[in-house]
Backbone of each chain as ProteinMPNN parsed JSONL, in Angstrom:
{"seq_chain_A": "MTTVAELTIEEEIKPLKHIALRRGWHLELFTAVTFEIGLPARDGTRFWLYCDCERYPSVPPAWHWYNAESKAVDQLKDIPCGGAFFHNSGVICAPWNRLAYRSEDARGPHSDWTIGDWRSNPYTGGCRNLAAMALRIAVELKAATYKGRTG", "coords_chain_A": {"N_chain_A": [[108.116, 73.792, 105.351], [108.935, 76.865, 103.901], [109.34, 77.363, 100.451], [111.762, 78.478, 97.979], [110.47, 79.081, 95.626], [107.865, 79.633, 96.548], [108.323, 81.915, 98.12], [109.231, 83.668, 96.175], [107.033, 83.867, 94.433], [105.182, 84.98, 96.164], [106.177, 87.545, 96.38], [106.263, 88.417, 93.685], [103.666, 88.26, 92.845], [102.338, 90.445, 93.706], [102.593, 92.955, 92.087], [101.319, 91.908, 89.851], [98.746, 91.353, 90.769], [97.907, 93.956, 91.263], [97.85, 95.045, 88.676], [95.936, 93.341, 87.526], [93.673, 94.021, 88.999], [93.241, 96.685, 88.21], [92.833, 96.36, 85.493], [90.724, 94.69, 85.225], [91.156, 91.989, 84.991], [90.782, 88.513, 85.655], [92.126, 86.951, 88.444], [93.292, 84.343, 90.296], [94.664, 82.673, 93.002], [95.597, 79.315, 93.412], [97.276, 77.635, 94.854], [100.297, 78.14, 96.753], [102.034, 78.285, 94.682], [100.681, 78.114, 92.281], [98.345, 79.449, 89.948], [95.384, 80.859, 88.362], [94.611, 82.834, 85.5], [92.635, 85.139, 83.775], [92.38, 86.593, 80.642], [91.471, 89.279, 78.499], [90.645, 89.101, 75.003], [91.192, 90.335, 71.641], [88.84, 89.967, 70.181], [86.839, 90.169, 72.012], [86.369, 87.928, 73.537], [87.494, 85.786, 76.223], [90.56, 84.519, 77.332], [92.044, 81.899, 79.202], [94.6, 81.087, 81.516], [96.571, 78.634, 83.141], [98.914, 78.793, 85.524], [101.82, 77.31, 86.496], [104.134, 77.451, 88.905], [106.022, 75.889, 90.086], [109.244, 75.181, 91.267], [110.164, 77.611, 90.384], [112.25, 80.483, 90.747], [114.176, 78.954, 89.46], [113.579, 77.445, 87.268], [111.519, 78.45, 84.495], [108.023, 79.541, 84.758], [105.275, 77.271, 84.018], [103.155, 77.984, 81.554], [100.091, 77.184, 80.971], [97.472, 76.963, 78.591], [93.998, 77.15, 79.352], [90.905, 75.891, 80.669], [88.55, 77.442, 82.433], [86.176, 76.462, 83.409], [85.941, 73.625, 83.022], [88.372, 72.942, 83.986], [90.327, 71.802, 82.494], [93.478, 71.545, 80.814], [95.355, 72.872, 78.058], [93.681, 72.373, 75.824], [92.536, 72.412, 72.462], [90.461, 74.239, 71.826], [90.761, 76.167, 73.672], [93.013, 77.508, 73.156], [94.776, 80.181, 71.77], [95.425, 81.425, 68.424], [97.737, 82.834, 66.03], [99.258, 86.002, 66.751], [102.486, 86.875, 68.168], [103.726, 85.038, 69.708], [102.335, 82.713, 69.91], [102.671, 79.577, 69.368], [102.169, 77.11, 66.797], [102.178, 74.603, 67.854], [100.8, 74.75, 70.13], [101.782, 75.881, 72.419], [103.021, 78.676, 74.308], [105.617, 80.271, 72.872], [108.43, 80.994, 74.156], [111.37, 81.801, 76.053], [110.667, 82.17, 78.676], [108.616, 80.495, 79.252], [108.041, 77.396, 80.541], [106.999, 75.307, 79.077], [107.89, 75.599, 76.54], [110.189, 74.283, 76.212], [111.602, 71.424, 74.909], [112.601, 69.456, 76.548], [110.945, 69.537, 78.69], [108.326, 69.411, 77.828], [106.619, 67.638, 75.366], [105.591, 69.053, 73.268], [107.101, 71.241, 73.111], [108.9, 73.604, 71.253], [111.632, 73.935, 71.423], [114.702, 72.429, 71.649], [117.081, 73.417, 71.814], [117.56, 75.264, 73.754], [118.71, 75.967, 77.082], [117.192, 75.212, 79.994], [117.788, 76.104, 82.561], [119.074, 78.441, 82.079], [117.262, 80.384, 81.476], [116.725, 83.053, 82.209], [118.867, 84.48, 81.235], [118.738, 84.046, 78.57], [118.778, 85.564, 75.426], [116.337, 86.021, 74.159], [114.528, 86.26, 76.164], [114.547, 88.827, 77.144], [113.119, 91.539, 78.839], [111.255, 90.037, 80.172], [111.147, 88.862, 82.902], [109.727, 88.548, 85.202], [106.563, 87.619, 86.759], [104.505, 89.474, 86.213], [105.481, 90.837, 83.976], [105.496, 88.767, 82.114], [102.76, 88.062, 81.978], [101.712, 90.466, 81.038], [102.875, 90.536, 78.51], [101.598, 88.369, 77.269], [98.953, 89.266, 77.413], [99.014, 91.528, 75.766], [99.58, 90.342, 73.304], [97.208, 88.972, 72.849], [95.546, 91.035, 72.266], [96.531, 92.107, 70.004], [96.739, 92.988, 66.486], [97.551, 90.804, 65.104], [96.463, 88.625, 66.297], [94.478, 85.731, 65.869], [92.17, 84.414, 66.661], [90.639, 81.389, 67.959], [92.266, 78.191, 68.256], [90.979, 75.722, 67.956]], "CA_chain_A": [[109.137, 74.787, 105.107], [108.647, 77.694, 102.742], [110.318, 77.168, 99.376], [112.175, 79.669, 97.231], [109.387, 79.376, 94.679], [106.758, 80.27, 97.28], [108.734, 83.272, 98.497], [109.315, 84.479, 94.955], [105.669, 84.123, 93.963], [104.565, 85.906, 97.118], [106.64, 88.894, 96.038], [105.962, 88.795, 92.301], [102.234, 88.283, 92.561], [101.795, 91.751, 94.115], [102.315, 93.831, 90.945], [100.352, 91.275, 88.943], [97.425, 91.603, 91.361], [97.608, 95.378, 91.061], [97.48, 95.2, 87.268], [94.682, 92.618, 87.306], [92.606, 94.813, 89.605], [93.013, 97.879, 87.389], [92.451, 95.982, 84.127], [89.571, 93.8, 85.232], [91.539, 90.602, 84.723], [90.522, 87.579, 86.752], [93.355, 86.331, 88.953], [93.007, 83.576, 91.513], [95.706, 81.729, 93.412], [95.118, 78.013, 93.863], [98.219, 77.246, 95.898], [101.361, 79.139, 96.857], [102.832, 78.329, 93.434], [99.842, 77.95, 91.095], [97.221, 80.387, 89.859], [94.745, 81.018, 87.067], [94.419, 84.224, 85.112], [91.787, 85.3, 82.6], [92.793, 87.791, 79.914], [90.588, 89.572, 77.358], [91.238, 89.069, 73.663], [90.776, 91.373, 70.703], [87.479, 89.711, 69.707], [85.901, 90.292, 73.122], [86.344, 86.712, 74.34], [88.51, 85.748, 77.277], [91.402, 83.317, 77.404], [92.482, 81.571, 80.558], [95.869, 80.363, 81.658], [96.919, 78.028, 84.426], [100.35, 79.006, 85.654], [102.455, 76.439, 87.492], [105.441, 78.047, 89.201], [106.874, 74.952, 90.83], [110.696, 75.3, 91.023], [110.48, 78.972, 89.949], [112.685, 80.909, 89.426], [115.233, 78.127, 88.857], [113.041, 77.194, 85.932], [110.402, 79.385, 84.278], [106.693, 78.967, 84.997], [104.603, 76.586, 82.915], [101.93, 78.729, 81.231], [99.164, 76.329, 80.224], [96.141, 77.447, 78.24], [93.205, 76.546, 80.416], [89.462, 76.095, 80.66], [88.214, 77.747, 83.827], [85.004, 75.699, 83.833], [86.244, 72.193, 83.104], [89.708, 72.83, 84.607], [91.239, 71.099, 81.579], [94.547, 72.376, 80.25], [95.931, 72.589, 76.745], [92.696, 71.912, 74.848], [92.625, 73.272, 71.282], [89.479, 75.321, 71.807], [91.152, 77.163, 74.68], [94.335, 77.996, 72.76], [94.697, 81.174, 70.688], [96.412, 81.343, 67.355], [98.211, 84.157, 65.626], [100.151, 86.585, 67.751], [103.91, 86.67, 67.908], [104.272, 84.03, 70.617], [101.448, 81.557, 70.001], [103.205, 78.584, 68.434], [101.121, 76.193, 66.331], [102.186, 73.379, 68.662], [99.882, 74.97, 71.242], [102.442, 76.465, 73.584], [103.613, 80.0, 74.175], [107.005, 79.984, 72.526], [109.336, 82.003, 74.717], [112.207, 81.165, 77.082], [110.047, 82.323, 80.002], [107.569, 79.485, 79.411], [108.657, 76.071, 80.689], [106.464, 74.39, 78.072], [108.576, 75.81, 75.253], [111.398, 73.444, 76.207], [111.332, 70.037, 74.561], [112.962, 68.605, 77.681], [109.879, 69.61, 79.692], [107.021, 69.139, 77.225], [106.841, 67.101, 74.024], [105.188, 70.056, 72.265], [108.045, 72.353, 73.165], [109.656, 73.725, 69.996], [113.067, 74.186, 71.592], [115.644, 71.535, 72.31], [118.358, 74.139, 71.732], [117.69, 76.163, 74.889], [118.964, 75.358, 78.38], [116.123, 75.775, 80.815], [118.339, 76.815, 83.716], [119.596, 79.736, 81.625], [116.153, 81.111, 80.848], [116.789, 84.499, 82.466], [119.924, 85.097, 80.427], [118.456, 83.823, 77.152], [118.514, 86.889, 74.847], [114.93, 86.162, 73.774], [113.72, 86.569, 77.349], [114.449, 90.281, 77.286], [112.695, 92.003, 80.164], [110.188, 89.177, 80.721], [111.78, 88.092, 83.961], [108.845, 88.325, 86.348], [105.235, 87.152, 86.352], [103.723, 90.568, 85.627], [106.001, 91.085, 82.628], [105.04, 87.664, 81.252], [101.309, 88.188, 81.779], [101.491, 91.626, 80.17], [103.253, 90.152, 77.148], [100.521, 87.522, 76.747], [97.765, 90.108, 77.256], [99.2, 92.377, 74.584], [99.47, 89.498, 72.112], [95.79, 88.656, 72.648], [94.891, 92.261, 71.783], [97.23, 92.589, 68.806], [96.091, 92.737, 65.191], [97.999, 89.498, 64.616], [95.659, 87.584, 66.947], [93.609, 85.136, 64.847], [91.077, 83.632, 67.221], [90.944, 80.131, 68.66], [92.87, 77.15, 67.432], [90.009, 74.679, 67.665]], "C_chain_A": [[108.82, 75.56, 103.828], [109.742, 77.538, 101.695], [110.689, 78.508, 98.736], [111.072, 80.073, 96.254], [108.242, 80.106, 95.383], [107.094, 81.704, 97.65], [108.757, 84.197, 97.277], [107.922, 84.837, 94.442], [104.984, 85.125, 94.883], [104.939, 87.357, 96.789], [106.16, 89.319, 94.652], [104.472, 88.882, 92.007], [101.64, 89.67, 92.895], [101.571, 92.689, 92.935], [101.316, 93.229, 89.972], [98.929, 91.467, 89.469], [96.983, 93.04, 91.123], [97.137, 95.624, 89.626], [96.116, 94.551, 87.016], [93.498, 93.41, 87.847], [92.249, 95.996, 88.717], [92.483, 97.537, 86.004], [91.201, 95.096, 84.071], [89.897, 92.379, 84.821], [91.141, 89.747, 85.926], [91.853, 86.952, 87.168], [93.023, 85.627, 90.257], [94.145, 82.61, 91.797], [95.059, 80.446, 93.891], [95.968, 77.511, 95.025], [99.275, 78.354, 95.972], [102.16, 79.274, 95.569], [101.991, 78.084, 92.182], [98.711, 78.971, 91.122], [96.606, 80.328, 88.468], [94.581, 82.496, 86.791], [93.593, 84.244, 83.828], [92.075, 86.632, 81.939], [91.871, 88.033, 78.725], [91.343, 89.557, 76.036], [90.611, 90.152, 72.791], [89.317, 91.214, 70.265], [86.442, 89.74, 70.83], [85.766, 89.036, 73.96], [87.465, 86.776, 75.382], [89.27, 84.432, 77.205], [91.898, 83.152, 78.83], [93.813, 80.841, 80.51], [95.983, 79.823, 83.072], [98.432, 78.1, 84.525], [100.9, 78.189, 86.819], [103.885, 76.932, 87.703], [106.311, 77.164, 90.081], [108.326, 75.091, 90.355], [111.105, 76.677, 90.482], [111.25, 79.686, 91.062], [113.853, 80.094, 88.856], [114.86, 77.724, 87.438], [111.859, 78.135, 85.736], [109.07, 78.731, 84.609], [106.212, 78.189, 83.777], [103.272, 77.297, 82.699], [101.046, 77.857, 80.341], [97.932, 77.126, 79.823], [95.135, 76.576, 78.981], [91.724, 76.808, 80.183], [89.004, 76.257, 82.099], [87.006, 76.966, 84.323], [85.344, 74.223, 84.023], [87.557, 71.909, 83.829], [90.697, 72.054, 83.727], [92.302, 72.066, 81.067], [94.864, 71.912, 78.834], [94.948, 71.948, 75.761], [92.65, 72.902, 73.684], [91.67, 74.457, 71.334], [89.824, 76.435, 72.806], [92.488, 77.82, 74.344], [94.193, 79.011, 71.624], [95.692, 80.861, 69.576], [96.701, 82.743, 66.818], [99.144, 84.692, 66.69], [101.6, 86.248, 67.438], [104.494, 85.529, 68.73], [103.472, 82.729, 70.607], [101.845, 80.531, 68.946], [102.111, 77.603, 68.032], [101.164, 74.828, 67.026], [101.289, 73.527, 69.888], [100.521, 75.537, 72.487], [102.894, 77.892, 73.274], [105.114, 79.79, 73.993], [107.908, 81.132, 72.966], [110.156, 81.318, 75.812], [111.608, 81.236, 78.481], [108.836, 81.403, 80.196], [108.215, 78.105, 79.438], [108.223, 75.12, 79.58], [107.115, 74.563, 76.708], [109.807, 74.919, 75.119], [111.026, 71.991, 75.931], [111.636, 69.096, 75.724], [111.858, 68.553, 78.738], [108.522, 69.189, 79.135], [107.265, 68.703, 75.771], [106.471, 68.094, 72.934], [106.199, 71.191, 72.189], [108.886, 72.439, 71.906], [111.169, 73.721, 70.191], [113.8, 73.099, 72.384], [117.012, 72.202, 72.354], [118.537, 75.131, 72.882], [117.976, 75.352, 76.153], [118.03, 76.013, 79.388], [116.663, 76.569, 82.015], [118.89, 78.191, 83.374], [118.495, 80.659, 81.101], [116.235, 82.622, 81.063], [117.83, 85.203, 81.593], [119.758, 84.813, 78.939], [118.109, 85.175, 76.517], [117.059, 87.101, 74.451], [114.016, 86.447, 74.976], [113.535, 88.067, 77.498], [114.071, 90.654, 78.704], [111.598, 91.154, 80.783], [110.757, 88.271, 81.798], [110.943, 88.016, 85.227], [107.428, 88.039, 85.842], [104.407, 88.246, 85.697], [104.177, 90.856, 84.205], [105.511, 90.008, 81.661], [103.546, 87.805, 80.947], [100.985, 89.373, 80.872], [101.798, 91.285, 78.718], [102.15, 89.309, 76.515], [99.277, 88.369, 76.468], [97.855, 90.974, 76.008], [99.069, 91.558, 73.302], [98.017, 89.144, 71.807], [95.015, 89.844, 72.099], [95.462, 92.74, 70.442], [96.461, 92.238, 67.531], [96.46, 91.374, 64.635], [97.261, 88.329, 65.275], [94.623, 87.056, 65.946], [92.492, 84.266, 65.411], [91.543, 82.342, 67.877], [91.449, 79.066, 67.701], [91.837, 76.094, 67.027], [88.591, 75.11, 67.878]], "O_chain_A": [[108.48, 74.971, 102.802], [110.929, 77.577, 102.017], [110.018, 79.522, 98.931], [110.782, 81.257, 96.081], [107.715, 81.088, 94.862], [106.263, 82.602, 97.513], [108.352, 85.357, 97.351], [107.669, 85.98, 94.063], [104.282, 86.021, 94.414], [104.118, 88.267, 96.907], [105.705, 90.448, 94.467], [104.064, 89.508, 91.028], [100.561, 90.015, 92.413], [100.458, 93.189, 92.775], [100.55, 93.954, 89.337], [98.009, 91.717, 88.69], [95.819, 93.3, 90.819], [96.15, 96.324, 89.397], [95.25, 95.142, 86.372], [92.44, 93.459, 87.219], [91.069, 96.275, 88.5], [91.762, 98.333, 85.403], [90.69, 94.796, 82.992], [89.025, 91.644, 84.358], [91.163, 90.208, 87.067], [92.612, 86.479, 86.323], [92.532, 86.243, 91.202], [94.538, 81.826, 90.934], [94.105, 80.466, 94.669], [95.454, 77.03, 96.036], [99.142, 79.387, 95.316], [102.877, 80.256, 95.378], [102.555, 77.865, 91.11], [98.189, 79.311, 92.184], [97.211, 79.821, 87.523], [94.433, 83.307, 87.706], [93.832, 83.458, 82.911], [92.025, 87.679, 82.585], [91.524, 87.089, 78.015], [92.509, 89.943, 75.957], [89.629, 90.792, 73.169], [88.634, 92.206, 70.008], [85.287, 89.373, 70.614], [85.11, 89.066, 75.001], [88.268, 87.709, 75.401], [88.678, 83.366, 77.037], [92.136, 84.12, 79.553], [94.101, 80.084, 79.583], [95.563, 80.447, 84.047], [99.144, 77.529, 83.699], [100.495, 78.36, 87.969], [104.728, 76.846, 86.81], [107.23, 77.647, 90.743], [108.583, 75.114, 89.151], [112.274, 76.884, 90.157], [110.919, 79.499, 92.233], [114.458, 80.505, 87.866], [115.7, 77.67, 86.539], [111.256, 78.575, 86.715], [108.989, 77.509, 84.729], [106.674, 78.41, 82.657], [102.376, 77.229, 83.54], [101.228, 77.8, 79.124], [97.4, 77.887, 80.631], [95.389, 75.394, 79.212], [91.341, 77.811, 79.581], [89.064, 75.314, 82.889], [86.823, 76.819, 85.531], [85.062, 73.647, 85.074], [87.82, 70.777, 84.236], [91.782, 71.694, 84.182], [92.046, 73.26, 80.909], [94.673, 70.752, 78.467], [95.328, 71.091, 74.964], [92.719, 74.111, 73.904], [92.032, 75.562, 70.928], [89.233, 77.514, 72.771], [93.029, 78.59, 75.138], [93.55, 78.718, 70.616], [96.665, 80.133, 69.771], [95.992, 83.702, 67.122], [99.748, 83.927, 67.443], [101.893, 85.439, 66.558], [105.621, 85.098, 68.487], [103.883, 81.748, 71.226], [101.42, 80.602, 67.793], [101.226, 77.297, 68.831], [100.286, 73.993, 66.809], [101.043, 72.556, 70.602], [99.859, 75.662, 73.517], [103.117, 78.252, 72.118], [105.785, 79.208, 74.845], [108.113, 82.103, 72.238], [109.688, 80.362, 76.429], [111.983, 80.466, 79.365], [108.117, 81.519, 81.189], [108.859, 77.695, 78.472], [108.979, 74.232, 79.185], [106.903, 73.743, 75.815], [110.394, 74.816, 74.043], [110.219, 71.405, 76.653], [110.995, 68.054, 75.864], [111.83, 67.65, 79.574], [107.672, 68.678, 79.865], [108.032, 69.337, 75.047], [106.966, 68.002, 71.811], [106.137, 72.014, 71.277], [109.523, 71.458, 71.521], [111.914, 73.524, 69.23], [113.568, 72.881, 73.573], [117.979, 71.633, 72.862], [119.581, 75.779, 72.968], [117.546, 74.205, 76.281], [118.079, 77.224, 79.601], [116.076, 77.569, 82.427], [119.142, 79.008, 84.26], [118.773, 81.607, 80.366], [115.851, 83.39, 80.181], [117.681, 86.379, 81.259], [120.554, 85.287, 78.128], [117.227, 85.871, 77.021], [116.591, 88.239, 74.41], [112.86, 86.832, 74.803], [112.479, 88.524, 77.934], [114.645, 90.136, 79.662], [111.06, 91.521, 81.827], [110.837, 87.055, 81.622], [111.401, 87.471, 86.231], [107.134, 88.196, 84.657], [103.685, 87.986, 84.734], [103.351, 91.094, 83.324], [105.152, 90.308, 80.522], [103.125, 87.682, 79.797], [100.087, 89.29, 80.035], [101.074, 91.69, 77.809], [101.804, 89.514, 75.351], [98.629, 88.218, 75.432], [96.874, 91.13, 75.28], [98.502, 92.036, 72.319], [97.636, 89.029, 70.642], [93.939, 89.672, 71.526], [94.932, 93.667, 69.829], [95.645, 91.317, 67.509], [95.751, 90.842, 63.781], [97.416, 87.18, 64.861], [93.97, 87.839, 65.257], [91.926, 83.452, 64.681], [92.694, 82.222, 68.296], [91.111, 79.042, 66.517], [91.829, 75.631, 65.887], [87.668, 74.323, 67.668]]}, "seq_chain_B": "MHDELTLEIATPSGVFTGTFAKTTKVQDVIAAVVEDQHLAEGDSFDLVHDGEVLQPVERPLVSFGLCGTVILELVATGSGV", "coords_chain_B": {"N_chain_B": [[93.623, 119.836, 81.916], [93.862, 120.727, 78.541], [96.132, 120.355, 77.138], [97.42, 118.218, 78.089], [97.866, 114.735, 78.919], [96.566, 112.05, 80.801], [98.16, 109.223, 81.771], [97.68, 105.837, 82.339], [99.564, 103.252, 83.042], [100.252, 99.912, 82.703], [102.842, 98.047, 84.01], [105.803, 95.903, 84.276], [106.366, 96.201, 86.943], [104.075, 96.934, 88.201], [101.311, 99.265, 88.344], [101.578, 102.342, 86.794], [100.803, 105.745, 87.095], [100.534, 108.834, 85.517], [100.908, 112.277, 84.446], [101.319, 113.754, 81.318], [102.591, 116.071, 78.9], [100.9, 116.519, 75.803], [102.587, 116.64, 73.721], [104.762, 115.166, 74.372], [107.31, 112.91, 73.554], [107.048, 109.435, 72.673], [109.253, 107.858, 73.339], [110.312, 109.294, 75.441], [108.364, 109.082, 77.37], [108.514, 106.333, 77.881], [111.119, 106.191, 78.924], [110.804, 107.711, 81.252], [108.975, 106.193, 82.714], [110.304, 103.771, 83.019], [112.371, 104.586, 84.686], [110.942, 105.539, 86.938], [109.632, 103.235, 87.788], [111.657, 101.623, 88.429], [112.71, 99.788, 86.601], [114.836, 97.64, 84.656], [117.311, 99.407, 83.054], [118.702, 98.525, 80.9], [117.025, 96.868, 79.54], [114.668, 96.456, 76.853], [111.708, 98.146, 75.936], [108.283, 98.302, 74.815], [105.679, 100.662, 74.275], [102.275, 100.23, 74.512], [99.066, 100.563, 73.086], [95.895, 99.455, 73.341], [96.557, 97.043, 72.029], [98.155, 97.953, 69.982], [101.395, 98.794, 69.118], [103.03, 101.735, 70.026], [104.686, 103.373, 67.791], [106.768, 104.956, 65.343], [109.015, 105.637, 68.087], [109.821, 108.192, 68.281], [107.787, 109.836, 67.77], [105.289, 112.181, 68.945], [102.927, 111.837, 71.664], [100.391, 112.877, 71.021], [100.16, 112.513, 68.316], [99.232, 109.997, 67.91], [96.589, 110.077, 68.279], [95.64, 110.047, 70.857], [93.775, 110.907, 73.79], [92.609, 112.608, 76.751], [92.229, 110.441, 79.516], [94.337, 107.728, 79.294], [94.715, 104.284, 78.734], [97.416, 102.165, 78.941], [100.047, 99.793, 78.101], [103.238, 98.831, 79.218], [105.483, 96.885, 77.776], [107.849, 94.232, 77.725], [110.069, 94.145, 75.075], [109.889, 91.948, 72.33], [109.57, 88.873, 70.427], [107.972, 86.004, 69.003], [109.797, 82.941, 68.899]], "CA_chain_B": [[94.341, 120.63, 80.915], [93.725, 120.168, 77.201], [97.448, 120.09, 76.553], [98.036, 117.114, 78.821], [97.224, 113.425, 78.946], [96.833, 111.21, 81.969], [98.479, 107.867, 81.307], [97.71, 104.744, 83.315], [100.399, 102.291, 82.312], [100.593, 98.658, 83.384], [104.26, 97.747, 83.791], [106.217, 94.711, 85.022], [106.472, 96.505, 88.372], [102.779, 97.37, 88.691], [100.632, 100.271, 87.535], [102.104, 103.707, 86.883], [99.891, 106.786, 86.624], [101.216, 110.12, 85.429], [100.411, 113.254, 83.478], [102.349, 114.17, 80.368], [102.174, 116.95, 77.81], [100.549, 115.765, 74.597], [103.707, 116.696, 72.782], [105.854, 114.31, 74.845], [107.61, 111.785, 72.667], [106.844, 108.107, 73.264], [110.509, 107.39, 73.934], [110.516, 109.988, 76.715], [107.439, 108.451, 78.317], [109.102, 105.032, 78.249], [112.268, 106.434, 79.804], [110.319, 108.201, 82.55], [108.322, 105.101, 83.444], [111.358, 102.818, 83.385], [113.073, 105.128, 85.852], [110.032, 105.601, 88.087], [109.265, 101.882, 88.223], [112.903, 100.908, 88.732], [112.922, 98.691, 85.656], [116.227, 97.577, 84.199], [117.502, 100.333, 81.939], [119.253, 97.796, 79.757], [115.97, 96.141, 78.84], [113.949, 97.212, 75.831], [110.263, 98.1, 76.179], [107.34, 98.958, 73.911], [104.466, 101.225, 74.857], [101.215, 99.633, 73.708], [97.706, 101.05, 73.315], [94.861, 98.594, 72.757], [97.178, 96.054, 71.156], [99.0, 98.584, 68.956], [102.644, 99.375, 69.615], [103.176, 103.135, 69.648], [105.973, 103.59, 67.157], [108.105, 105.117, 65.933], [108.992, 106.226, 69.428], [110.162, 109.612, 68.2], [106.551, 110.606, 67.57], [104.64, 112.624, 70.181], [101.701, 111.123, 72.042], [99.211, 113.428, 70.346], [100.108, 112.054, 66.924], [98.552, 108.702, 67.887], [95.164, 110.304, 68.501], [95.288, 109.794, 72.253], [93.243, 112.078, 74.489], [92.038, 112.346, 78.073], [92.94, 109.415, 80.282], [94.667, 106.659, 78.34], [95.179, 103.035, 79.323], [98.54, 101.667, 78.145], [100.911, 98.771, 78.691], [104.666, 98.869, 78.924], [105.824, 95.469, 77.7], [109.206, 93.882, 77.292], [110.146, 93.922, 73.632], [110.222, 90.579, 71.951], [108.661, 88.231, 69.492], [108.047, 84.56, 69.077], [111.028, 82.407, 68.343]], "C_chain_B": [[94.224, 119.948, 79.554], [95.067, 119.813, 76.571], [98.134, 118.896, 77.198], [97.21, 115.837, 78.684], [97.53, 112.759, 80.277], [97.017, 109.78, 81.473], [98.45, 106.895, 82.479], [98.373, 103.569, 82.616], [100.685, 101.069, 83.18], [102.031, 98.294, 83.013], [104.621, 96.462, 84.538], [106.366, 94.955, 86.518], [105.141, 96.93, 88.986], [102.209, 98.454, 87.797], [101.197, 101.652, 87.841], [101.016, 104.653, 86.376], [100.63, 108.111, 86.624], [100.609, 110.997, 84.356], [101.566, 113.735, 82.613], [101.757, 115.167, 79.382], [101.897, 116.103, 76.581], [101.705, 115.683, 73.619], [104.896, 115.836, 73.228], [106.073, 113.153, 73.876], [107.428, 110.456, 73.413], [108.118, 107.642, 73.96], [110.777, 108.072, 75.279], [109.552, 109.473, 77.787], [108.026, 107.135, 78.808], [110.256, 105.239, 79.23], [111.824, 106.865, 81.199], [109.713, 107.068, 83.373], [109.347, 104.058, 83.88], [112.096, 103.3, 84.632], [112.179, 105.097, 87.096], [109.748, 104.22, 88.665], [110.484, 101.007, 88.52], [113.071, 99.654, 87.868], [114.359, 98.747, 85.15], [116.411, 98.448, 82.961], [118.067, 99.637, 80.711], [118.216, 97.013, 78.976], [115.259, 97.063, 77.857], [112.445, 97.031, 76.03], [109.5, 98.786, 75.048], [106.201, 99.535, 74.744], [103.316, 100.83, 73.935], [99.864, 100.215, 74.101], [96.725, 100.151, 72.583], [95.441, 97.636, 71.701], [98.098, 96.627, 70.095], [100.238, 99.193, 69.604], [102.763, 100.81, 69.117], [104.586, 103.345, 69.11], [105.773, 104.248, 65.795], [108.06, 105.928, 67.228], [109.391, 107.698, 69.43], [108.909, 110.473, 68.036], [105.953, 111.019, 68.904], [103.34, 111.867, 70.43], [100.502, 111.584, 71.224], [99.074, 112.903, 68.926], [99.443, 110.685, 66.797], [97.054, 108.843, 68.168], [94.711, 110.058, 69.926], [94.729, 111.064, 72.887], [92.683, 111.65, 75.842], [92.895, 111.412, 78.901], [93.129, 108.191, 79.392], [95.235, 105.451, 79.086], [96.245, 102.424, 78.4], [99.231, 100.505, 78.856], [102.346, 99.026, 78.28], [105.147, 97.418, 78.951], [107.261, 95.281, 77.223], [109.176, 93.558, 75.812], [110.499, 92.471, 73.355], [109.259, 90.059, 70.919], [108.849, 86.737, 69.627], [109.312, 84.036, 68.407], [110.868, 80.906, 68.11]], "O_chain_B": [[94.457, 118.746, 79.429], [95.13, 119.067, 75.594], [99.288, 118.595, 76.894], [96.019, 115.871, 78.374], [98.63, 112.896, 80.811], [96.132, 109.209, 80.835], [99.119, 107.109, 83.49], [97.8, 102.97, 81.706], [101.281, 101.177, 84.251], [102.382, 98.244, 81.834], [103.83, 95.98, 85.349], [106.482, 93.999, 87.285], [105.086, 97.253, 90.172], [102.577, 98.556, 86.627], [101.28, 102.068, 88.997], [100.386, 104.393, 85.351], [101.276, 108.471, 87.608], [99.892, 110.526, 83.473], [102.641, 114.074, 83.108], [100.568, 115.114, 79.069], [102.566, 115.098, 76.34], [101.784, 114.769, 72.797], [105.917, 115.783, 72.542], [105.122, 112.505, 73.439], [107.631, 110.376, 74.624], [108.058, 107.088, 75.058], [111.405, 107.48, 76.158], [109.892, 109.435, 78.969], [108.032, 106.857, 80.007], [110.354, 104.543, 80.242], [112.395, 106.438, 82.202], [109.918, 106.994, 84.584], [109.263, 103.524, 84.987], [112.405, 102.51, 85.524], [112.61, 104.678, 88.17], [109.637, 104.056, 89.88], [110.36, 99.82, 88.819], [113.512, 98.607, 88.342], [115.01, 99.79, 85.216], [115.746, 98.246, 81.945], [117.915, 100.131, 79.594], [118.491, 96.545, 77.872], [115.252, 98.284, 78.014], [111.966, 95.921, 76.261], [109.996, 99.716, 74.414], [105.812, 98.979, 75.771], [103.37, 101.064, 72.727], [99.55, 100.345, 75.284], [96.723, 100.091, 71.354], [94.871, 97.458, 70.625], [98.758, 95.874, 69.378], [100.136, 100.005, 70.523], [102.613, 101.071, 67.923], [105.547, 103.478, 69.869], [104.719, 104.103, 65.176], [107.192, 106.779, 67.428], [109.309, 108.369, 70.459], [108.972, 111.697, 68.151], [106.088, 110.297, 69.892], [102.737, 111.325, 69.504], [99.692, 110.767, 70.787], [97.966, 112.858, 68.391], [99.123, 110.259, 65.688], [96.341, 107.846, 68.28], [93.519, 109.878, 70.175], [95.16, 112.169, 72.557], [92.333, 110.488, 76.049], [94.114, 111.563, 78.984], [92.17, 107.688, 78.807], [96.108, 105.579, 79.944], [95.991, 102.199, 77.216], [99.025, 100.27, 80.047], [102.628, 99.39, 77.138], [105.211, 96.797, 80.012], [107.794, 96.063, 76.435], [108.339, 92.778, 75.358], [111.302, 91.859, 74.059], [108.268, 90.706, 70.578], [109.777, 86.269, 70.287], [109.822, 84.634, 67.46], [111.8, 80.252, 67.641]]}, "name": "protein", "num_of_chains": 2, "seq": "MTTVAELTIEEEIKPLKHIALRRGWHLELFTAVTFEIGLPARDGTRFWLYCDCERYPSVPPAWHWYNAESKAVDQLKDIPCGGAFFHNSGVICAPWNRLAYRSEDARGPHSDWTIGDWRSNPYTGGCRNLAAMALRIAVELKAATYKGRTGMHDELTLEIATPSGVFTGTFAKTTKVQDVIAAVVEDQHLAEGDSFDLVHDGEVLQPVERPLVSFGLCGTVILELVATGSGV"}
């Protein structure tokens, strides 16, 4: 049976694919609710993310930093620092990232947010679909505040 | 036309392409794209060129040194918390 998450991803992945095609980003779906995306950084390197959209949109996606070769997630050398969203705990700190919630991930900076309210959290702003989230990450990797890799 | 710019803007709804006069203010570009792409008017967006937010939004496109075909992103305003 098709889940709500699968139906939502099927719809939301379309604009993200369009952007990826035009920008030369790598985007590959692994399952109906998981994909990898490679985004260029200011220093000419590329960062990868593994996005797990299980239970989306009831809960936000889990945006893991990722190594496309080893398939490992959340390794220091694959995590950027600087930027406005790249928390020193190694997670993207925003209500639209499941890993920002302490209840979901021990590194999550926020125990004060309710995950089910992520869309109405004022810090979410317009980042309510996958393309908006990916664009936000891509812009942070290109910003002057980007400081390279954590490890 | 030397007085116009072609903007290819990645947005949360996909990619928008349009031609604007160089003298168009950034805020007017944002408003036009939000309407065309059916984005929520209550949301706040930045127009970004190569990692740099184009602001203040009252300035015209030409004042940022843009020319020809320009690749931009329209991103939801926000910062780390």
